[in-house]
PyMOL CGO cylinders between C-alpha atoms (Angstrom):
from pymol import cmd
from pymol.cgo import CYLINDER

trace = [
    CYLINDER, 18.56, 20.49, -1.14, 20.24, 17.86, -3.24, 0.3, 1, 1, 1, 1, 1, 1,
    CYLINDER, 20.24, 17.86, -3.24, 21.40, 16.12, -0.06, 0.3, 1, 1, 1, 1, 1, 1,
    CYLINDER, 21.40, 16.12, -0.06, 17.89, 16.47, 1.42, 0.3, 1, 1, 1, 1, 1, 1,
    CYLINDER, 17.89, 16.47, 1.42, 16.30, 14.93, -1.75, 0.3, 1, 1, 1, 1, 1, 1,
    CYLINDER, 16.30, 14.93, -1.75, 18.74, 12.01, -1.68, 0.3, 1, 1, 1, 1, 1, 1,
    CYLINDER, 18.74, 12.01, -1.68, 18.20, 11.48, 1.78, 0.3, 1, 1, 1, 1, 1, 1,
    CYLINDER, 18.20, 11.48, 1.78, 14.27, 11.30, 1.01, 0.3, 1, 1, 1, 1, 1, 1,
    CYLINDER, 14.27, 11.30, 1.01, 14.83, 8.81, -1.82, 0.3, 1, 1, 1, 1, 1, 1,
    CYLINDER, 14.83, 8.81, -1.82, 17.12, 6.74, 0.26, 0.3, 1, 1, 1, 1, 1, 1,
    CYLINDER, 17.12, 6.74, 0.26, 14.67, 6.46, 3.18, 0.3, 1, 1, 1, 1, 1, 1,
    CYLINDER, 14.67, 6.46, 3.18, 11.93, 5.35, 0.55, 0.3, 1, 1, 1, 1, 1, 1,
    CYLINDER, 11.93, 5.35, 0.55, 14.17, 2.85, -0.76, 0.3, 1, 1, 1, 1, 1, 1,
    CYLINDER, 14.17, 2.85, -0.76, 15.10, 1.51, 2.62, 0.3, 1, 1, 1, 1, 1, 1,
    CYLINDER, 15.10, 1.51, 2.62, 11.41, 1.31, 3.55, 0.3, 1, 1, 1, 1, 1, 1,
    CYLINDER, 11.41, 1.31, 3.55, 10.77, -0.61, 0.62, 0.3, 1, 1, 1, 1, 1, 1,
    CYLINDER, 10.77, -0.61, 0.62, 13.28, -3.05, 1.28, 0.3, 1, 1, 1, 1, 1, 1,
    CYLINDER, 13.28, -3.05, 1.28, 12.73, -3.49, 4.99, 0.3, 1, 1, 1, 1, 1, 1,
    CYLINDER, 12.73, -3.49, 4.99, 8.83, -3.30, 5.01, 0.3, 1, 1, 1, 1, 1, 1,
    CYLINDER, 8.83, -3.30, 5.01, 6.37, -5.24, 3.13, 0.3, 1, 1, 1, 1, 1, 1,
    CYLINDER, 6.37, -5.24, 3.13, 3.23, -3.30, 4.37, 0.3, 1, 1, 1, 1, 1, 1,
    CYLINDER, 3.23, -3.30, 4.37, 1.64, -0.30, 3.04, 0.3, 1, 1, 1, 1, 1, 1,
    CYLINDER, 1.64, -0.30, 3.04, 4.02, 2.91, 2.78, 0.3, 1, 1, 1, 1, 1, 1,
    CYLINDER, 4.02, 2.91, 2.78, 2.66, 6.31, 3.23, 0.3, 1, 1, 1, 1, 1, 1,
    CYLINDER, 2.66, 6.31, 3.23, 4.90, 9.33, 3.03, 0.3, 1, 1, 1, 1, 1, 1,
    CYLINDER, 4.90, 9.33, 3.03, 4.65, 12.50, 5.23, 0.3, 1, 1, 1, 1, 1, 1,
    CYLINDER, 4.65, 12.50, 5.23, 6.59, 15.68, 4.75, 0.3, 1, 1, 1, 1, 1, 1,
    CYLINDER, 6.59, 15.68, 4.75, 6.23, 19.12, 6.33, 0.3, 1, 1, 1, 1, 1, 1,
    CYLINDER, 6.23, 19.12, 6.33, 7.46, 22.41, 4.64, 0.3, 1, 1, 1, 1, 1, 1,
    CYLINDER, 7.46, 22.41, 4.64, 10.76, 21.69, 2.92, 0.3, 1, 1, 1, 1, 1, 1,
    CYLINDER, 10.76, 21.69, 2.92, 10.18, 17.96, 3.80, 0.3, 1, 1, 1, 1, 1, 1,
    CYLINDER, 10.18, 17.96, 3.80, 6.70, 17.99, 1.81, 0.3, 1, 1, 1, 1, 1, 1,
    CYLINDER, 6.70, 17.99, 1.81, 8.66, 19.17, -1.19, 0.3, 1, 1, 1, 1, 1, 1,
    CYLINDER, 8.66, 19.17, -1.19, 11.21, 16.31, -0.80, 0.3, 1, 1, 1, 1, 1, 1,
    CYLINDER, 11.21, 16.31, -0.80, 8.45, 13.71, -0.09, 0.3, 1, 1, 1, 1, 1, 1,
    CYLINDER, 8.45, 13.71, -0.09, 6.87, 14.69, -3.44, 0.3, 1, 1, 1, 1, 1, 1,
    CYLINDER, 6.87, 14.69, -3.44, 10.23, 14.54, -5.20, 0.3, 1, 1, 1, 1, 1, 1,
    CYLINDER, 10.23, 14.54, -5.20, 10.75, 11.21, -3.77, 0.3, 1, 1, 1, 1, 1, 1,
    CYLINDER, 10.75, 11.21, -3.77, 7.25, 9.61, -5.03, 0.3, 1, 1, 1, 1, 1, 1,
    CYLINDER, 7.25, 9.61, -5.03, 8.32, 10.61, -8.75, 0.3, 1, 1, 1, 1, 1, 1,
    CYLINDER, 8.32, 10.61, -8.75, 9.45, 7.36, -10.26, 0.3, 1, 1, 1, 1, 1, 1,
    CYLINDER, 9.45, 7.36, -10.26, 8.30, 5.37, -7.36, 0.3, 1, 1, 1, 1, 1, 1,
    CYLINDER, 8.30, 5.37, -7.36, 4.46, 6.08, -7.63, 0.3, 1, 1, 1, 1, 1, 1,
    CYLINDER, 4.46, 6.08, -7.63, 3.37, 2.34, -7.40, 0.3, 1, 1, 1, 1, 1, 1,
    CYLINDER, 3.37, 2.34, -7.40, 5.46, 2.02, -4.05, 0.3, 1, 1, 1, 1, 1, 1,
    CYLINDER, 5.46, 2.02, -4.05, 3.48, 4.79, -2.25, 0.3, 1, 1, 1, 1, 1, 1,
    CYLINDER, 3.48, 4.79, -2.25, -0.11, 4.33, -0.92, 0.3, 1, 1, 1, 1, 1, 1,
    CYLINDER, -0.11, 4.33, -0.92, -0.70, 7.84, 0.02, 0.3, 1, 1, 1, 1, 1, 1,
    CYLINDER, -0.70, 7.84, 0.02, 1.10, 11.27, 0.69, 0.3, 1, 1, 1, 1, 1, 1,
    CYLINDER, 1.10, 11.27, 0.69, 0.57, 13.62, 3.49, 0.3, 1, 1, 1, 1, 1, 1,
    CYLINDER, 0.57, 13.62, 3.49, 1.87, 17.08, 2.81, 0.3, 1, 1, 1, 1, 1, 1,
    CYLINDER, 1.87, 17.08, 2.81, 1.84, 19.67, 5.57, 0.3, 1, 1, 1, 1, 1, 1,
    CYLINDER, 1.84, 19.67, 5.57, 2.54, 23.25, 4.79, 0.3, 1, 1, 1, 1, 1, 1,
    CYLINDER, 2.54, 23.25, 4.79, 3.77, 22.48, 1.12, 0.3, 1, 1, 1, 1, 1, 1,
    CYLINDER, 3.77, 22.48, 1.12, 4.55, 24.61, -1.58, 0.3, 1, 1, 1, 1, 1, 1,
    CYLINDER, 4.55, 24.61, -1.58, 3.16, 24.18, -5.19, 0.3, 1, 1, 1, 1, 1, 1,
    CYLINDER, 3.16, 24.18, -5.19, 6.70, 24.99, -6.27, 0.3, 1, 1, 1, 1, 1, 1,
    CYLINDER, 6.70, 24.99, -6.27, 9.59, 26.68, -4.40, 0.3, 1, 1, 1, 1, 1, 1,
    CYLINDER, 9.59, 26.68, -4.40, 10.20, 28.89, -7.33, 0.3, 1, 1, 1, 1, 1, 1,
    CYLINDER, 10.20, 28.89, -7.33, 6.70, 30.36, -7.02, 0.3, 1, 1, 1, 1, 1, 1,
    CYLINDER, 6.70, 30.36, -7.02, 6.96, 30.95, -3.34, 0.3, 1, 1, 1, 1, 1, 1,
    CYLINDER, 6.96, 30.95, -3.34, 10.50, 32.51, -3.95, 0.3, 1, 1, 1, 1, 1, 1,
    CYLINDER, 10.50, 32.51, -3.95, 9.17, 34.75, -6.77, 0.3, 1, 1, 1, 1, 1, 1,
    CYLINDER, 9.17, 34.75, -6.77, 6.40, 36.12, -4.34, 0.3, 1, 1, 1, 1, 1, 1,
    CYLINDER, 6.40, 36.12, -4.34, 8.99, 36.88, -1.65, 0.3, 1, 1, 1, 1, 1, 1,
    CYLINDER, 8.99, 36.88, -1.65, 11.81, 38.18, -3.78, 0.3, 1, 1, 1, 1, 1, 1,
    CYLINDER, 11.81, 38.18, -3.78, 9.80, 40.10, -6.58, 0.3, 1, 1, 1, 1, 1, 1,
    CYLINDER, 9.80, 40.10, -6.58, 12.67, 42.04, -7.78, 0.3, 1, 1, 1, 1, 1, 1,
    CYLINDER, 12.67, 42.04, -7.78, 15.10, 38.94, -8.28, 0.3, 1, 1, 1, 1, 1, 1,
    CYLINDER, 15.10, 38.94, -8.28, 15.10, 36.67, -11.32, 0.3, 1, 1, 1, 1, 1, 1,
    CYLINDER, 15.10, 36.67, -11.32, 14.39, 33.75, -9.08, 0.3, 1, 1, 1, 1, 1, 1,
    CYLINDER, 14.39, 33.75, -9.08, 13.84, 31.31, -12.02, 0.3, 1, 1, 1, 1, 1, 1,
    CYLINDER, 13.84, 31.31, -12.02, 17.54, 31.75, -12.99, 0.3, 1, 1, 1, 1, 1, 1,
    CYLINDER, 17.54, 31.75, -12.99, 18.83, 31.60, -9.41, 0.3, 1, 1, 1, 1, 1, 1,
    CYLINDER, 18.83, 31.60, -9.41, 17.29, 28.14, -8.57, 0.3, 1, 1, 1, 1, 1, 1,
    CYLINDER, 17.29, 28.14, -8.57, 18.99, 25.03, -10.10, 0.3, 1, 1, 1, 1, 1, 1,
    CYLINDER, 18.99, 25.03, -10.10, 15.56, 23.33, -9.59, 0.3, 1, 1, 1, 1, 1, 1,
    CYLINDER, 15.56, 23.33, -9.59, 12.15, 24.88, -9.20, 0.3, 1, 1, 1, 1, 1, 1,
    CYLINDER, 12.15, 24.88, -9.20, 11.12, 22.05, -6.86, 0.3, 1, 1, 1, 1, 1, 1,
    CYLINDER, 11.12, 22.05, -6.86, 7.80, 21.88, -8.30, 0.3, 1, 1, 1, 1, 1, 1,
    CYLINDER, 7.80, 21.88, -8.30, 5.57, 19.71, -6.22, 0.3, 1, 1, 1, 1, 1, 1,
    CYLINDER, 5.57, 19.71, -6.22, 2.74, 19.76, -8.79, 0.3, 1, 1, 1, 1, 1, 1,
    CYLINDER, 2.74, 19.76, -8.79, 5.00, 18.48, -11.42, 0.3, 1, 1, 1, 1, 1, 1,
    CYLINDER, 5.00, 18.48, -11.42, 6.60, 15.72, -9.13, 0.3, 1, 1, 1, 1, 1, 1,
    CYLINDER, 6.60, 15.72, -9.13, 3.01, 14.41, -8.53, 0.3, 1, 1, 1, 1, 1, 1,
    CYLINDER, 3.01, 14.41, -8.53, 1.86, 14.54, -11.95, 0.3, 1, 1, 1, 1, 1, 1,
    CYLINDER, 1.86, 14.54, -11.95, 1.90, 10.59, -12.51, 0.3, 1, 1, 1, 1, 1, 1,
    CYLINDER, 1.90, 10.59, -12.51, 1.00, 9.64, -8.97, 0.3, 1, 1, 1, 1, 1, 1,
    CYLINDER, 1.00, 9.64, -8.97, -2.60, 8.24, -8.78, 0.3, 1, 1, 1, 1, 1, 1,
    CYLINDER, -2.60, 8.24, -8.78, -2.63, 7.66, -5.12, 0.3, 1, 1, 1, 1, 1, 1,
    CYLINDER, -2.63, 7.66, -5.12, -4.10, 9.79, -2.55, 0.3, 1, 1, 1, 1, 1, 1,
    CYLINDER, -4.10, 9.79, -2.55, -2.73, 13.32, -1.57, 0.3, 1, 1, 1, 1, 1, 1,
    CYLINDER, -2.73, 13.32, -1.57, -3.65, 14.87, 1.65, 0.3, 1, 1, 1, 1, 1, 1,
    CYLINDER, -3.65, 14.87, 1.65, -2.51, 18.62, 1.96, 0.3, 1, 1, 1, 1, 1, 1,
    CYLINDER, -2.51, 18.62, 1.96, -2.59, 20.44, 5.26, 0.3, 1, 1, 1, 1, 1, 1,
    CYLINDER, -2.59, 20.44, 5.26, -2.43, 24.21, 4.97, 0.3, 1, 1, 1, 1, 1, 1,
    CYLINDER, -2.43, 24.21, 4.97, -2.17, 26.63, 7.57, 0.3, 1, 1, 1, 1, 1, 1,
    CYLINDER, -2.17, 26.63, 7.57, -4.30, 29.63, 7.27, 0.3, 1, 1, 1, 1, 1, 1,
    CYLINDER, -4.30, 29.63, 7.27, -1.77, 32.40, 8.80, 0.3, 1, 1, 1, 1, 1, 1,
    CYLINDER, -1.77, 32.40, 8.80, 1.24, 30.75, 7.21, 0.3, 1, 1, 1, 1, 1, 1,
    CYLINDER, 1.24, 30.75, 7.21, 3.71, 33.74, 6.52, 0.3, 1, 1, 1, 1, 1, 1,
    CYLINDER, 3.71, 33.74, 6.52, 6.52, 31.47, 5.29, 0.3, 1, 1, 1, 1, 1, 1,
    CYLINDER, 6.52, 31.47, 5.29, 4.79, 29.51, 2.78, 0.3, 1, 1, 1, 1, 1, 1,
    CYLINDER, 4.79, 29.51, 2.78, 1.27, 31.21, 2.27, 0.3, 1, 1, 1, 1, 1, 1,
    CYLINDER, 1.27, 31.21, 2.27, -1.62, 28.83, 2.21, 0.3, 1, 1, 1, 1, 1, 1,
    CYLINDER, -1.62, 28.83, 2.21, -2.42, 29.95, -1.31, 0.3, 1, 1, 1, 1, 1, 1,
    CYLINDER, -2.42, 29.95, -1.31, 0.41, 27.59, -2.51, 0.3, 1, 1, 1, 1, 1, 1,
    CYLINDER, 0.41, 27.59, -2.51, -1.18, 24.53, -0.67, 0.3, 1, 1, 1, 1, 1, 1,
    CYLINDER, -1.18, 24.53, -0.67, -4.47, 25.37, -2.06, 0.3, 1, 1, 1, 1, 1, 1,
    CYLINDER, -4.47, 25.37, -2.06, -3.18, 25.58, -5.65, 0.3, 1, 1, 1, 1, 1, 1,
    CYLINDER, -3.18, 25.58, -5.65, -1.44, 22.13, -5.17, 0.3, 1, 1, 1, 1, 1, 1,
    CYLINDER, -1.44, 22.13, -5.17, -4.66, 20.63, -4.03, 0.3, 1, 1, 1, 1, 1, 1,
    CYLINDER, -4.66, 20.63, -4.03, -6.67, 22.01, -7.17, 0.3, 1, 1, 1, 1, 1, 1,
    CYLINDER, -6.67, 22.01, -7.17, -4.02, 20.88, -9.60, 0.3, 1, 1, 1, 1, 1, 1,
    CYLINDER, -4.02, 20.88, -9.60, -3.86, 17.07, -8.15, 0.3, 1, 1, 1, 1, 1, 1,
    CYLINDER, -3.86, 17.07, -8.15, -6.86, 15.03, -9.14, 0.3, 1, 1, 1, 1, 1, 1,
    CYLINDER, -6.86, 15.03, -9.14, -6.79, 12.86, -5.91, 0.3, 1, 1, 1, 1, 1, 1,
    CYLINDER, -6.79, 12.86, -5.91, -5.79, 15.64, -3.37, 0.3, 1, 1, 1, 1, 1, 1,
    CYLINDER, -5.79, 15.64, -3.37, -7.83, 16.47, -0.36, 0.3, 1, 1, 1, 1, 1, 1,
    CYLINDER, -7.83, 16.47, -0.36, -7.28, 20.01, 1.57, 0.3, 1, 1, 1, 1, 1, 1,
    CYLINDER, -7.28, 20.01, 1.57, -7.48, 20.42, 5.21, 0.3, 1, 1, 1, 1, 1, 1,
    CYLINDER, -7.48, 20.42, 5.21, -7.19, 24.02, 6.40, 0.3, 1, 1, 1, 1, 1, 1,
    CYLINDER, -7.19, 24.02, 6.40, -5.96, 24.79, 10.02, 0.3, 1, 1, 1, 1, 1, 1,
    CYLINDER, -5.96, 24.79, 10.02, -7.78, 27.89, 10.81, 0.3, 1, 1, 1, 1, 1, 1,
    CYLINDER, -7.78, 27.89, 10.81, -5.48, 30.57, 12.66, 0.3, 1, 1, 1, 1, 1, 1,
    CYLINDER, -5.48, 30.57, 12.66, -2.48, 28.49, 12.37, 0.3, 1, 1, 1, 1, 1, 1,
    CYLINDER, -2.48, 28.49, 12.37, 0.90, 29.70, 11.44, 0.3, 1, 1, 1, 1, 1, 1,
    CYLINDER, 0.90, 29.70, 11.44, 3.69, 27.73, 9.62, 0.3, 1, 1, 1, 1, 1, 1,
    CYLINDER, 3.69, 27.73, 9.62, 4.97, 26.08, 12.68, 0.3, 1, 1, 1, 1, 1, 1,
    CYLINDER, 4.97, 26.08, 12.68, 1.70, 25.31, 14.33, 0.3, 1, 1, 1, 1, 1, 1,
    CYLINDER, 1.70, 25.31, 14.33, 0.37, 22.63, 12.35, 0.3, 1, 1, 1, 1, 1, 1,
    CYLINDER, 0.37, 22.63, 12.35, 1.17, 19.60, 14.28, 0.3, 1, 1, 1, 1, 1, 1,
    CYLINDER, 1.17, 19.60, 14.28, 0.04, 21.16, 17.64, 0.3, 1, 1, 1, 1, 1, 1,
    CYLINDER, 0.04, 21.16, 17.64, -3.45, 21.91, 16.00, 0.3, 1, 1, 1, 1, 1, 1,
    CYLINDER, -3.45, 21.91, 16.00, -3.96, 18.51, 14.38, 0.3, 1, 1, 1, 1, 1, 1,
    CYLINDER, -3.96, 18.51, 14.38, -6.73, 17.28, 16.60, 0.3, 1, 1, 1, 1, 1, 1,
    CYLINDER, -6.73, 17.28, 16.60, -7.84, 13.61, 16.80, 0.3, 1, 1, 1, 1, 1, 1,
    CYLINDER, -7.84, 13.61, 16.80, -10.73, 14.43, 14.50, 0.3, 1, 1, 1, 1, 1, 1,
    CYLINDER, -10.73, 14.43, 14.50, -8.43, 16.07, 11.99, 0.3, 1, 1, 1, 1, 1, 1,
    CYLINDER, -8.43, 16.07, 11.99, -5.81, 13.14, 12.22, 0.3, 1, 1, 1, 1, 1, 1,
    CYLINDER, -5.81, 13.14, 12.22, -8.90, 10.73, 11.70, 0.3, 1, 1, 1, 1, 1, 1,
    CYLINDER, -8.90, 10.73, 11.70, -10.09, 12.63, 8.53, 0.3, 1, 1, 1, 1, 1, 1,
    CYLINDER, -10.09, 12.63, 8.53, -6.57, 12.73, 7.14, 0.3, 1, 1, 1, 1, 1, 1,
    CYLINDER, -6.57, 12.73, 7.14, -6.45, 8.82, 7.55, 0.3, 1, 1, 1, 1, 1, 1,
    CYLINDER, -6.45, 8.82, 7.55, -9.87, 8.45, 5.94, 0.3, 1, 1, 1, 1, 1, 1,
    CYLINDER, -9.87, 8.45, 5.94, -8.72, 10.38, 2.98, 0.3, 1, 1, 1, 1, 1, 1,
    CYLINDER, -8.72, 10.38, 2.98, -5.27, 8.55, 2.77, 0.3, 1, 1, 1, 1, 1, 1,
    CYLINDER, -5.27, 8.55, 2.77, -7.20, 5.30, 2.65, 0.3, 1, 1, 1, 1, 1, 1,
    CYLINDER, -7.20, 5.30, 2.65, -9.64, 5.98, -0.12, 0.3, 1, 1, 1, 1, 1, 1,
    CYLINDER, -9.64, 5.98, -0.12, -7.48, 4.91, -3.08, 0.3, 1, 1, 1, 1, 1, 1,
    CYLINDER, -7.48, 4.91, -3.08, -5.11, 2.12, -2.39, 0.3, 1, 1, 1, 1, 1, 1,
    CYLINDER, -5.11, 2.12, -2.39, -3.26, 0.79, -5.48, 0.3, 1, 1, 1, 1, 1, 1,
    CYLINDER, -3.26, 0.79, -5.48, -3.25, -2.76, -6.60, 0.3, 1, 1, 1, 1, 1, 1,
    CYLINDER, -3.25, -2.76, -6.60, 0.51, -2.88, -6.03, 0.3, 1, 1, 1, 1, 1, 1,
    CYLINDER, 0.51, -2.88, -6.03, 0.20, -2.19, -2.32, 0.3, 1, 1, 1, 1, 1, 1,
    CYLINDER, 0.20, -2.19, -2.32, -2.82, -4.56, -1.84, 0.3, 1, 1, 1, 1, 1, 1,
    CYLINDER, -2.82, -4.56, -1.84, -0.70, -7.35, -3.36, 0.3, 1, 1, 1, 1, 1, 1,
    CYLINDER, -0.70, -7.35, -3.36, 2.41, -6.60, -1.40, 0.3, 1, 1, 1, 1, 1, 1,
    CYLINDER, 2.41, -6.60, -1.40, 0.17, -6.49, 1.94, 0.3, 1, 1, 1, 1, 1, 1,
    CYLINDER, 0.17, -6.49, 1.94, -1.37, -9.86, 1.08, 0.3, 1, 1, 1, 1, 1, 1,
    CYLINDER, -1.37, -9.86, 1.08, 2.19, -11.31, 0.28, 0.3, 1, 1, 1, 1, 1, 1,
    CYLINDER, 2.19, -11.31, 0.28, 3.36, -9.84, 3.42, 0.3, 1, 1, 1, 1, 1, 1,
    CYLINDER, 3.36, -9.84, 3.42, 0.44, -11.55, 5.52, 0.3, 1, 1, 1, 1, 1, 1,
    CYLINDER, 0.44, -11.55, 5.52, 1.21, -14.81, 3.89, 0.3, 1, 1, 1, 1, 1, 1,
    CYLINDER, 1.21, -14.81, 3.89, 4.92, -14.79, 4.93, 0.3, 1, 1, 1, 1, 1, 1,
    CYLINDER, 4.92, -14.79, 4.93, 3.74, -13.50, 8.48, 0.3, 1, 1, 1, 1, 1, 1,
    CYLINDER, 3.74, -13.50, 8.48, 5.57, -10.35, 8.22, 0.3, 1, 1, 1, 1, 1, 1,
    CYLINDER, 5.57, -10.35, 8.22, 2.77, -7.89, 8.93, 0.3, 1, 1, 1, 1, 1, 1,
    CYLINDER, 2.77, -7.89, 8.93, 1.14, -7.20, 12.13, 0.3, 1, 1, 1, 1, 1, 1,
    CYLINDER, 1.14, -7.20, 12.13, -2.11, -5.16, 11.65, 0.3, 1, 1, 1, 1, 1, 1,
    CYLINDER, -2.11, -5.16, 11.65, -1.87, -1.62, 13.37, 0.3, 1, 1, 1, 1, 1, 1,
    CYLINDER, -1.87, -1.62, 13.37, -4.35, -0.95, 16.24, 0.3, 1, 1, 1, 1, 1, 1,
    CYLINDER, -4.35, -0.95, 16.24, -6.61, 1.62, 15.20, 0.3, 1, 1, 1, 1, 1, 1,
    CYLINDER, -6.61, 1.62, 15.20, -8.58, 4.16, 17.30, 0.3, 1, 1, 1, 1, 1, 1,
    CYLINDER, -8.58, 4.16, 17.30, -12.17, 3.11, 17.38, 0.3, 1, 1, 1, 1, 1, 1,
    CYLINDER, -12.17, 3.11, 17.38, -13.28, 6.71, 17.38, 0.3, 1, 1, 1, 1, 1, 1,
    CYLINDER, -13.28, 6.71, 17.38, -16.12, 7.15, 14.94, 0.3, 1, 1, 1, 1, 1, 1,
    CYLINDER, -16.12, 7.15, 14.94, -14.97, 8.45, 11.51, 0.3, 1, 1, 1, 1, 1, 1,
    CYLINDER, -14.97, 8.45, 11.51, -15.83, 12.13, 10.76, 0.3, 1, 1, 1, 1, 1, 1,
    CYLINDER, -15.83, 12.13, 10.76, -16.44, 13.77, 7.50, 0.3, 1, 1, 1, 1, 1, 1,
    CYLINDER, -16.44, 13.77, 7.50, -14.80, 16.93, 6.25, 0.3, 1, 1, 1, 1, 1, 1,
    CYLINDER, -14.80, 16.93, 6.25, -18.17, 18.80, 7.30, 0.3, 1, 1, 1, 1, 1, 1,
    CYLINDER, -18.17, 18.80, 7.30, -17.99, 17.52, 10.76, 0.3, 1, 1, 1, 1, 1, 1,
    CYLINDER, -17.99, 17.52, 10.76, -14.22, 19.00, 10.93, 0.3, 1, 1, 1, 1, 1, 1,
    CYLINDER, -14.22, 19.00, 10.93, -15.22, 22.38, 9.38, 0.3, 1, 1, 1, 1, 1, 1,
    CYLINDER, -15.22, 22.38, 9.38, -18.34, 22.55, 11.71, 0.3, 1, 1, 1, 1, 1, 1,
    CYLINDER, -18.34, 22.55, 11.71, -16.24, 21.87, 14.81, 0.3, 1, 1, 1, 1, 1, 1,
    CYLINDER, -16.24, 21.87, 14.81, -13.66, 24.71, 13.65, 0.3, 1, 1, 1, 1, 1, 1,
    CYLINDER, -13.66, 24.71, 13.65, -16.51, 26.96, 13.09, 0.3, 1, 1, 1, 1, 1, 1,
    CYLINDER, -16.51, 26.96, 13.09, -18.03, 26.48, 16.37, 0.3, 1, 1, 1, 1, 1, 1,
    CYLINDER, -18.03, 26.48, 16.37, -14.56, 26.71, 18.30, 0.3, 1, 1, 1, 1, 1, 1,
    CYLINDER, -14.56, 26.71, 18.30, -13.99, 30.15, 16.89, 0.3, 1, 1, 1, 1, 1, 1,
]
cmd.load_cgo(trace, "trace")
């Protein structure tokens, strides 16, 4: 885990050094925990965080799975995602899978409840490894809408500086109309 965290922090450092534009982090499962830990201490460098099938803390998931073991004494670090993001004021999007048996969706829901800028997207019927296959264009669009709600001043300044230096190309965005969370939920309900 220490190596994965070091690699995540190194990747964020490299991105900051090589990219003057807006930086978003995405992590899935264990990678969600690493992305959250990488944000800690670098809050102003990250415009948004997308966490797919995350835990609230590894300790809470392990305690659920291994009820007879003193997990809190066995882990060198609780890998607490809630704690790692406590100073992060940017947008957080949490994607949970309804039928996730590895990291039950209740952990993603708790993380969402405890972060003031978090939005939750539930993938009905999805298991732990089904998330990316079930992310429809509408769901990706919703995720992007949520991530772009709260850009920090530092990100805007960096983007303006990068434009002035001619280092940023504007991304081509899908011209699909934006959808609301209600649209995504209604479509999910009608598909069932």
